[in-house]
C-alpha positions in Angstrom: 13.6 -15.7 -5.9 12.5 -18.7 -8.0 12.9 -17.8 -11.7 9.5 -18.1 -13.4 9.2 -20.4 -16.4 5.4 -20.7 -16.6 2.9 -17.9 -16.2 3.6 -14.3 -15.2 0.5 -12.2 -14.3 0.8 -8.5 -14.8 -1.9 -6.5 -12.9 -2.2 -3.1 -14.5 -2.8 -2.0 -18.1 -0.8 1.2 -18.1 2.7 2.0 -19.3 4.4 0.1 -16.5 2.5 -3.1 -17.2 3.0 -2.9 -21.0 6.7 -2.2 -20.7 7.4 -5.0 -18.3 5.7 -7.4 -20.7 8.0 -6.1 -23.5 11.1 -6.3 -21.3 10.3 -9.9 -20.3 10.0 -11.0 -23.9 13.1 -9.0 -24.7 15.1 -10.9 -22.1 13.9 -14.2 -23.5 11.0 -15.1 -21.2 9.0 -17.7 -23.2 6.3 -18.5 -20.7 2.7 -17.3 -20.6 2.1 -13.6 -20.0 -1.3 -12.5 -18.8 -2.2 -8.9 -18.4 -5.1 -7.6 -16.4 -6.4 -4.0 -17.0 -9.3 -2.4 -15.1 -9.8 0.2 -17.9 -11.5 -0.8 -21.1 -8.6 0.6 -23.2 -5.4 -0.8 -24.4 -2.4 1.0 -22.7 -2.1 4.7 -23.4 0.3 7.4 -22.2 -1.0 9.6 -19.3 1.2 12.7 -19.6 -0.8 14.0 -22.7 -4.0 13.9 -20.7 -3.2 17.3 -19.2 -1.4 18.5 -22.3 -2.3 17.7 -25.9 -5.6 16.0 -25.0 -6.9 19.3 -23.6 -6.2 21.2 -26.8 -7.3 18.9 -29.6 -9.4 15.8 -30.1 -7.4 12.5 -30.3 -4.5 14.0 -28.3 -3.8 10.6 -26.7 -2.8 7.5 -28.8 -2.5 3.9 -27.8 1.0 2.9 -26.9 3.1 0.9 -29.3 3.5 -2.7 -28.2 6.5 -4.9 -29.2 5.7 -7.7 -26.8 4.4 -10.9 -28.5 2.0 -13.4 -27.3 0.6 -11.4 -24.3 -3.0 -12.2 -23.4 -4.6 -9.0 -22.2 -7.9 -8.9 -20.3 -9.2 -5.3 -20.3 -12.2 -4.1 -18.3 -11.3 -6.5 -15.5 -10.0 -5.6 -12.1 -8.1 -7.7 -9.6 -9.8 -7.9 -6.2 -7.3 -10.1 -4.2 -3.7 -11.4 -4.1 -2.6 -14.6 -2.4 1.1 -14.5 -1.9 1.4 -18.3 -1.3 0.4 -19.2 -4.9 0.9 -16.6 -6.0 -2.6 -16.2 -7.3 -4.8 -13.3 -8.3 -8.6 -13.2 -7.9 -10.5 -11.1 -10.5 -13.8 -9.2 -10.1 -15.5 -11.7 -12.5 -14.7 -14.6 -10.0 -11.8 -16.1 -11.8 -8.8 -17.3 -9.8 -5.5 -16.9 -11.8 -2.6 -19.0 -10.6 0.9 -18.0 -11.6 4.6 -18.3 -11.0 5.0 -14.5 -10.5 2.9 -11.4 -10.2 3.8 -7.9 -11.2 1.7 -5.2 -9.5 1.3 -2.2 -11.8 -2.1 -0.9 -10.8 -1.1 2.8 -10.7 -3.0 5.5 -8.9 -6.2 7.4 -9.1 -7.2 11.0 -8.5 -7.8 12.2 -5.0 -11.0 14.1 -4.4 -12.6 16.3 -1.7 -15.9 15.3 0.0 -18.8 16.9 -1.9 -16.8 17.2 -5.2 -17.9 13.9 -6.7 -19.6 15.8 -9.6 -16.6 18.0 -10.2 -14.2 17.3 -13.0 -11.0 15.4 -12.3 -8.2 14.3 -14.7 -6.7 10.8 -14.6 -8.2 8.8 -17.5 -8.7 9.5 -21.2 -12.5 9.8 -20.5 -11.7 12.5 -17.9 -9.6 14.4 -20.4 -12.4 14.3 -23.0 -14.9 15.7 -20.4 -12.5 18.5 -19.4 -11.7 19.4 -23.0 -15.4 19.5 -23.9 -16.1 21.9 -21.0 -13.2 24.2 -22.0 -14.3 24.1 -25.6 -17.6 25.7 -24.6 -18.4 29.3 -23.9 -15.7 30.7 -21.6 -16.7 31.2 -17.9 -15.0 31.0 -14.5 -13.0 27.8 -13.8 -11.9 27.1 -10.2 -9.0 24.6 -9.9 -8.8 23.0 -6.4 -5.2 21.8 -6.0 -2.1 23.5 -7.5 -0.1 20.5 -8.7 1.1 19.8 -12.2 -2.4 18.9 -13.4 -3.8 22.1 -11.9 -1.1 24.2 -13.6 -1.5 22.5 -17.0 -5.3 22.7 -16.9 -4.9 26.4 -16.1 -2.8 26.9 -19.2 -5.3 25.2 -21.4 -8.2 27.2 -19.9 -6.4 30.6 -20.3 -5.6 29.8 -23.9 -9.4 29.5 -24.4 -10.1 32.8 -22.5 -11.6 31.2 -19.4 -11.2 33.1 -16.1 -9.2 30.9 -13.9 -8.7 30.7 -10.1 -6.3 28.2 -8.6 -6.8 27.4 -4.9 -4.4 25.5 -2.7 -3.7 25.1 1.0 0.0 25.3 0.5 2.0 28.6 0.5 4.1 27.7 -2.5 2.6 24.7 -4.3 5.0 22.5 -6.4 8.0 23.6 -4.3 8.6 20.0 -3.3 8.6 18.8 -6.9 10.3 21.8 -8.6 12.2 23.4 -5.8 11.1 26.8 -4.3 12.7 29.0 -6.9 11.3 27.4 -10.0 7.9 26.8 -8.3 7.6 30.5 -7.5 8.7 31.4 -11.1 6.0 29.0 -12.5 3.2 30.7 -10.5 4.5 34.1 -11.6 3.9 33.0 -15.2 0.3 32.2 -14.4 -0.2 35.5 -12.5 1.2 37.4 -15.5 -1.5 35.9 -17.7 -4.4 36.7 -15.5 -4.7 33.6 -13.4 -6.1 34.3 -9.9 -4.0 32.7 -7.2 -5.5 31.8 -3.8 -2.7 30.0 -1.9 -2.6 29.3 1.8 -6.4 29.0 1.6 -7.8 25.5 2.2 -11.1 24.6 0.6 -13.9 23.9 3.1 -16.5 22.7 0.7 -17.6 22.8 -2.9 -21.3 22.7 -3.7 -23.2 22.7 -7.0 -26.4 24.7 -7.0 -28.1 24.4 -10.4 -25.5 25.0 -13.0 -23.2 27.1 -10.7 -20.6 26.0 -8.2 -20.0 27.6 -4.8 -16.5 26.9 -3.5 -16.1 27.9 0.1 -12.7 28.6 1.6 -11.6 28.4 5.2 -11.2 32.2 5.4 -14.9 32.6 4.7 -14.6 33.6 1.0 -16.9 32.0 -1.5 -15.9 31.6 -5.2 -18.7 31.2 -7.7 -17.7 29.2 -10.7 -19.1 27.7 -14.0 -16.8 24.6 -13.6 -14.6 23.1 -10.9 -11.8 20.6 -11.4 -9.9 18.9 -8.6 -6.2 18.3 -8.9 -5.3 17.1 -5.4 -2.7 14.5 -6.2 -3.1 10.8 -6.6 -3.9 7.8 -4.4 -2.3 4.4 -5.0 -4.7 1.7 -6.1 -3.9 -0.8 -3.4 -7.3 -1.6 -1.8 -7.3 -4.9 -3.6 -4.2 -5.9 -1.7 -5.6 -5.2 1.8 -5.7 -8.9 2.8 -2.5 -9.9 1.0 0.0 -9.1 3.8 2.0 -6.7 1.8 3.0 -3.3 3.2 0.6 -1.0 1.3 1.0 2.2 3.4 1.2 4.9 0.6 1.8 2.4 -2.1 3.4 -1.1 -2.3 6.7 -1.1 -0.5 9.5 -2.8 -2.4 13.2 -3.4 -2.1 15.7 -1.9 -4.5 15.0 -4.7 -7.0 11.3 -3.9 -7.0 10.4 -7.0 -5.1 7.4 -6.4 -2.9 7.8 -6.3 0.9 5.4 -7.7 3.4 4.1 -5.8 6.5 6.5 -7.8 8.7 9.5 -6.7 6.5 10.1 -9.9 4.5 10.5 -9.9 0.7 7.6 -11.7 -1.0 8.7 -14.3 -3.4 8.0 -13.6 -7.1 5.9 -10.5 -6.4 7.1 -7.3 -8.0 5.6 -3.8 -7.8 6.4 -1.1 -10.4 5.2 2.3 -11.5 3.2 4.9 -9.6 1.8 2.3 -7.2 5.3 1.3 -6.0 7.1 2.9 -3.1 10.8 2.1 -3.6 14.0 3.0 -1.7 16.1 5.7 -3.3 19.7 6.7 -2.8 18.6 10.3 -3.4 16.6 10.1 -0.1 19.2 8.2 1.9 17.4 4.9 1.3 14.0 6.1 2.3 11.2 4.6 0.1 9.2 7.1 -1.9 6.8 6.9 -4.9 8.0 8.4 -8.2 4.8 9.3 -10.2 6.6 9.9 -13.5 6.6 8.2 -16.9 10.4 7.6 -17.0 10.3 6.1 -13.5 7.6 3.7 -14.6 9.5 2.6 -17.7 12.7 2.1 -15.7 10.9 0.2 -13.0 9.5 -2.2 -15.7 12.8 -2.9 -17.2 14.5 -3.4 -13.8 11.7 -5.8 -12.6 11.9 -7.8 -15.8 15.7 -8.4 -15.4 15.2 -9.6 -11.8 12.4 -11.9 -12.8 14.5 -13.7 -15.4 17.5 -13.9 -13.1 19.7 -11.2 -14.5 21.5 -8.5 -12.6 19.5 -5.3 -12.8 21.0 -2.3 -14.5 22.3 0.7 -12.5 19.4 3.1 -11.6 19.5 6.4 -13.4 18.0 9.7 -12.0 14.5 10.2 -13.2 13.6 13.0 -15.6 10.2 14.5 -16.2 8.8 17.7 -17.6 5.9 20.1 -17.6 4.9 23.0 -19.8 3.7 26.4 -18.7 2.5 28.4 -21.7 5.5 28.6 -24.1 8.1 27.5 -21.6 9.2 23.9 -20.7 10.4 22.9 -17.3 12.5 19.7 -16.9 13.3 18.1 -13.6 16.2 15.8 -12.9 16.4 13.6 -9.8 15.2 15.1 -6.5 15.2 18.9 -6.2 15.8 19.1 -2.5 18.7 20.2 -0.4 20.8 23.3 -0.9 19.4 25.4 -3.7 21.8 27.2 -6.0 21.4 30.6 -7.5 19.7 30.4 -11.0 22.3 29.9 -13.7 21.3 31.8 -16.8 21.1 30.0 -20.1 20.5 30.9 -23.7 16.7 30.9 -23.4 16.1 30.1 -19.8 17.9 29.1 -16.6 18.9 26.2 -14.4 18.8 25.6 -10.7 20.7 22.7 -9.0 20.3 21.0 -5.7 23.0 19.5 -3.5 22.7 17.2 -0.6 25.9 16.9 1.6 27.8 18.5 -1.3 26.7 16.0 -3.9 24.4 16.9 -6.8 21.0 15.3 -6.1 18.7 17.1 -8.6 18.3 20.0 -11.0 15.5 21.9 -12.7 16.0 23.5 -16.1 13.7 26.0 -17.9 14.1 26.0 -21.7 17.6 24.5 -21.3 17.7 20.7 -22.0 21.4 20.8 -22.9 22.3 21.8 -19.4 20.1 19.2 -17.9 21.8 16.5 -20.0 25.2 17.6 -18.6 24.0 17.5 -15.1 22.4 14.1 -15.6 25.8 12.7 -16.5 27.3 14.4 -13.4 24.8 12.9 -11.0 25.2 9.5 -12.6 29.0 9.7 -12.3 28.6 10.7 -8.6 27.0 7.3 -8.0 24.0 8.9 -6.2 21.4 7.2 -8.4 23.0 3.7 -8.5 
């Protein structure tokens, strides 16, 4: 890889894009930094969108920015990437030539056919719309998709006395992210607070008639609702890369250094991909590339890519940590909770479940026990699984 000395273009105005700009400046890069963001806003954190932003106005603040002399262009989207330059074409017709490009375009919410007018939750505008609905007279909310967003919206709705039904095609949603034991425990907390659970029941259609919704399930049941929100996961924003030659099957494939990989398996020179849009190999999966849609992973990606761009050796990879709240309880996840599941270990206020692959700790999930998770994070790092 040729070390860039002129212009680096960062495509994506989220946390990954902002933090890679900061890291480049922190490592002494003195060339031009140009940031491209499709949203009109300066970078803001997304985790609060399904947490604080649903409970109070102004629950999301602009991220602090320590990077100097970065020229940001918000409200502008990239529509093409030429690897040979490399150069980026924008939707206003501009062609931006560069020495290196960092792809940090993130993801967007998946939707079902016929649910275009339903609520979703991916941007600050989405959060404002959902909060406004929940702040109105309580009614019946149907949540299609039992992921983290679905769970957190259910909490916000029940706090405001809405009747809530969560529908999902899976038998135990979130088992892949939390492990079976904690996922089952999480949905038990919802049931105990009156949330109606309709799992193993795919949605056939969702139609709005006047002010009411009719959600039809595969088993013939029809749920009437005052509001519907879809939380069906996320889709990588890679359409603009369709003619680039990069491998964009379920995100931009990268090597361990976050350098983008082409469809024929070669590493693209001076093209990096980071954050939710990137699909990176992980020691926790035996080298198989996966997407980590977490805040800490995006920040770590940004720092790693910056060191590679300036010609430094990247730091060892640490296991990711993320969290979600369910009512008064906090769930924290370390690494990849797959493999052999332990019996829950009781703690002072909660419990912890660990996961081993071939006898090596690969992940853990703690409920109201951050101290235990910190110990296990050191263990997994010492084992060398995450390096």
